[in-house]
C-alpha positions as CSV (number, residue, x, y, z in Angstrom):
1,X,-0.4,-9.0,6.4
2,X,-3.8,-10.6,6.0
3,X,-6.4,-7.9,6.0
4,X,-9.1,-10.3,7.1
5,X,-7.5,-11.5,10.4
6,X,-4.6,-9.0,10.8
7,X,-2.1,-11.9,10.9
8,X,1.2,-11.7,9.1
9,X,2.1,-14.6,6.8
10,X,5.3,-15.8,5.3
11,X,6.0,-15.4,1.6
12,X,7.8,-18.4,0.3
13,X,11.4,-17.6,-0.8
14,X,12.2,-18.1,-4.4
15,X,15.9,-18.2,-4.9
16,X,17.2,-15.4,-7.1
17,X,13.7,-13.8,-7.4
18,X,12.9,-10.2,-7.4
19,X,9.8,-9.4,-5.3
20,X,8.0,-6.2,-6.0
21,X,5.5,-5.0,-3.4
22,X,2.9,-2.6,-4.8
23,X,1.1,-0.4,-2.4
24,X,-1.5,2.3,-2.3
25,X,-0.4,3.4,-5.8
26,X,-2.2,0.3,-7.2
27,X,-5.0,-0.2,-4.7
28,X,-6.5,3.3,-5.1
29,X,-6.5,3.6,-8.9
30,X,-7.9,0.0,-9.1
31,X,-10.7,0.9,-6.7
32,X,-9.7,-1.9,-4.4
33,X,-9.3,-4.7,-7.1
34,X,-5.6,-4.9,-6.2
35,X,-4.7,-4.7,-2.5
36,X,-1.7,-3.0,-1.0
37,X,0.5,-5.3,1.0
38,X,2.1,-4.8,4.4
39,X,5.7,-5.6,4.5
40,X,7.9,-6.6,7.5
41,X,11.2,-8.3,7.2
42,X,12.3,-11.2,9.5
43,X,15.9,-11.2,10.3
44,X,17.9,-14.4,9.7
45,X,21.4,-14.7,11.2
46,X,22.3,-17.6,8.9
47,X,21.4,-16.0,5.5
48,X,22.1,-12.7,3.8
49,X,19.2,-10.8,2.3
50,X,19.2,-7.5,0.5
51,X,16.2,-5.2,0.6
52,X,15.9,-1.9,-1.2
53,X,13.1,0.5,-0.8
54,X,12.3,2.7,-3.8
55,X,9.4,5.1,-3.7
56,X,7.9,6.1,-7.0
57,X,5.0,8.5,-7.3
58,X,3.3,11.3,-9.1
59,X,4.5,14.9,-8.5
60,X,3.9,16.3,-5.0
61,X,0.5,17.7,-5.9
62,X,-0.6,15.2,-8.6
63,X,-3.9,13.7,-7.7
64,X,-4.5,10.0,-7.3
65,X,-8.0,8.5,-7.3
66,X,-9.9,5.5,-8.5
67,X,-10.0,5.2,-12.3
68,X,-13.3,6.5,-13.6
69,X,-13.7,3.3,-15.7
70,X,-13.8,1.2,-12.5
71,X,-16.5,3.2,-10.7
72,X,-20.2,2.8,-11.4
73,X,-23.5,2.2,-9.6
74,X,-22.5,-1.4,-8.7
75,X,-18.9,-0.4,-7.9
76,X,-18.9,2.8,-5.9
77,X,-15.8,4.9,-5.4
78,X,-14.0,3.2,-2.4
79,X,-11.2,5.8,-1.9
80,X,-10.9,9.6,-1.6
81,X,-8.6,11.6,-3.8
82,X,-5.1,12.2,-2.4
83,X,-1.8,13.7,-3.3
84,X,1.8,12.5,-2.7
85,X,2.1,15.5,-0.4
86,X,-0.7,14.1,1.7
87,X,1.1,10.8,2.0
88,X,4.4,12.4,3.1
89,X,2.5,14.6,5.7
90,X,0.9,11.4,7.1
91,X,4.2,9.7,7.3
92,X,5.9,12.6,9.1
93,X,3.1,12.8,11.7
94,X,2.6,9.1,12.5
95,X,4.6,6.5,14.5
96,X,5.2,3.7,11.9
97,X,4.7,1.2,14.7
98,X,1.1,2.2,15.6
99,X,-0.3,0.0,12.9
100,X,-2.2,2.7,11.0
101,X,-1.6,3.0,7.2
102,X,-2.2,5.9,4.8
103,X,-4.6,3.8,2.7
104,X,-7.0,3.5,5.7
105,X,-7.3,7.3,5.8
106,X,-8.4,7.2,2.1
107,X,-11.2,4.6,2.4
108,X,-14.7,5.9,2.0
109,X,-17.2,4.7,4.6
110,X,-19.5,2.1,3.2
């Protein structure tokens, strides 16, 4: 999903490729240099596609925050600290179809 206009775009298929979508786990430590992607599959009755979700994280109470090396006067901290437990609590309390993402709850007001 394009964060600018909220429109979903198609990613070109590359036969035999493995696509890896990184999420909040890269956006937060990079202080916004890398952006999390929104993912939604489009069904195709003519072709088979295999998708596997794999969630990797710190421990339940391990803290995630922007890397100190990427925060200074010109580049203020863009995200609050969070734990994997916070993420799971968010997921269990929200309707996935409402369009809100966990990363949005971490963003500091500019």
